[in-house]
N, C-alpha and C positions, 0 to 999 in steps of 0.2 A: 596424507602427510602433515608432518609435525612444521613444515616451513610456514613462515607467516609475512604478511603485508599487509602495511599500514601508510595509508595517505591522510597526512597530516596538513593541515593549514594552507589548502589549496583554493585558490580563484577561480573557479573555470566560470569563464564567458563567452556565448557563444556568437560565432562569425558567421554561419551559416544557417537556415534554417534545416530538419532535420538529422539536428544532430545528437548524439550519444556520446557523455565527455568520458564515462566509463563503463567499460562494455565484456563481458565473457560468455556470449551467447553462441558461439557455434554449434551449431546439428552434427557437427563431428566427433567422435566420440574421444579421440587423443586430444582434442582442442576446449577443453570444457572442463567441468570438476574444480572452478575455482574453491578456494577454501580457506580459511582464518584469516579472511580479509577485512580490514579496518579502516574505515572511511571516518575522519573524526575532525573537526572545527575547519570544515571547508566549506566554503559556499557556490551556488548554482545557480547563475543568473541565464535568463534566457535573452535577455539583449533586446524585447521586443521581437523576437520570431516566436511562432505559435507551435510549434513541433518539435521543440527540445526536450528530451528525456536527459534526467540526471545520470542515472542506473540501469545496467537491464545484465540481469545473470539468469543462464540458462544451468539447472542440476550443482547449483555451487551449493558449499555449506559452511556453516559457524563466520558465516559475515554480521559485521556490527557495525551499524551508524550511530555515530553519538554528537551531540553538538554542532550540527549541519544546520544552512540555512540555503531555500530556497527561492527565486520570485519567478514568477512567470512561465513556471515551465507546463511542459503538456502533461510531466507525473515527475514524480522525483525517481522511482524507482518500479522498473517491472522484474517481476521476478518469475522463473517456471520449472517447478519440478524440483525448490531448494529444500533445503534442511538445516534447519536453527538460525533464524535470522531474528535479531536483535535490534530495535530502534530504541533511540532514548533521546530525547531533548532534543528534539528535530521541530525546523518551523519551516513551514510550506505556505506562501502568500501569493497569492493571486493566480493559482494553476487552472488549468481544465480539469485535472483532477488530481488527487494527490499519491495515492501509492498502490499498486496492482500485485496481490501477492501468490494469483496463479494456485495451484496445485502445490503451494508449500507447507511445510508440518514444522512445528514446533517454532512458532512465530509470537514474538513479544512487542507490542510497541508503547511505551511508557513516557509519561512527561512530555509529551508531544502538541507541537500547534498544527492544523489545517484548515487552511481556507480554500475554496475550491468553488468550480463556476457554480453559481445559485438555482442555474437554470437546468442543468443537464448532468454537471456533474459529481462526481464521488469522493470518499474520504477516503476509506480502506475499502477494496476490494477483493473476493477470496475465492478458491472455490476448494470444493473437499479433493482427498489424494486416498483412500483408503479410509479406515475407521478412524483412525488416529488424530485427525485434522483440528486443531486449535489454535484459535486468534484469539491471544488475552490482549483485550485493550484498556489501561489503565493511566489516570490521573492525568486525561488528553482535554482538549479542544478541538473538535471536530465542527465544522461547517462547511457544507455542500448540500446538493440537492438531495442524495441520498447521502448519508454522512456514511453509514455502513452496509456493503451488497457483498452477499454470499450468493455467488453465482455457483452452478451446479451443473457439471459437465463430467463428472465422473460419479458413479454408485459409492456410495459410502456416506457415513455421520459425519459432521461437522459441530462442533462446540465454538460457541462465539461468549466468552466472558469479557463482560465490562465489568469495571473497578471505577468508582472514583471520576468518572471522565461525563465532561459536560458535551452532550452530542445536541447539535444544534440545526434546527430544522424549519427555520423560521422562515426560508425562502420555498420551503417544499409545500405545494399548492395541494399535496395530497396527504399531508400531515405524517410521511413516516420517518423515522429516525432510523431504521434498519428494516434492509429488502431483502426476504429470501425468494428467487427466481429462477427458473432455467434458464435465462438470460440477462442482459443486462436492461437496464431500466430507464429512459431518462424521459418518463413523464408522457410519451408520445405514442410508444409501442407498449401494446398490451402484456400485463404481468402474464408470464408462464408457469405455470403450477412447477414448481421441482420436484423431483425424486428424492434427492436426498432428505434425509431425517437430520435435522438442524436442532439442536439444543441450546437456547438463549440463555445465558444466567447474567441477570445482574445484579450487584451488591453495592451498597455504598456509594450510590451514584447520585449524579446531579443533572440526569436526564431532563431534557426539556420536551416530555411525551407528551 
């Protein structure tokens, strides 16, 4: 559809635990495919609750998140099979993790700062979907136990492109700034060999490697 929706300047503050502020996550085919949605200049505050998620999308397309600030969330955004995600000028502080991109394609994260759990959290987590899965990380500052995690659950290749970013691993005892694994990695479970071919391209970077 050509219609658009913009959510601008809204202050979201949790009143209960296990809350999701913006959600289009139905498994019923006629109740999903949110599209052409822009979330801009909004703030998301977990208000002390531990399991609050900012946004959850399933098979959405053309989703833009810009100028957003989040504090204390479980994660700012969780995506499942989405297409065309543009994240720009976002700040995530005190998160359990940052953004889970799932099997989404056409994802760019730019000019963004993520501070997540230094003991088990991830900054950005993605999974391949076919052979055209690309995650571009540009001019970002990411601090987490695993700043960048590619988890494969579907056969196919994946391209991780990091440009001009500071991906910090000072809390990571194993010294990884990126992990490619068949499952999540929290420092306690063993790394699982992936079946996915992942190409990592790093250019003009400030990586703490």
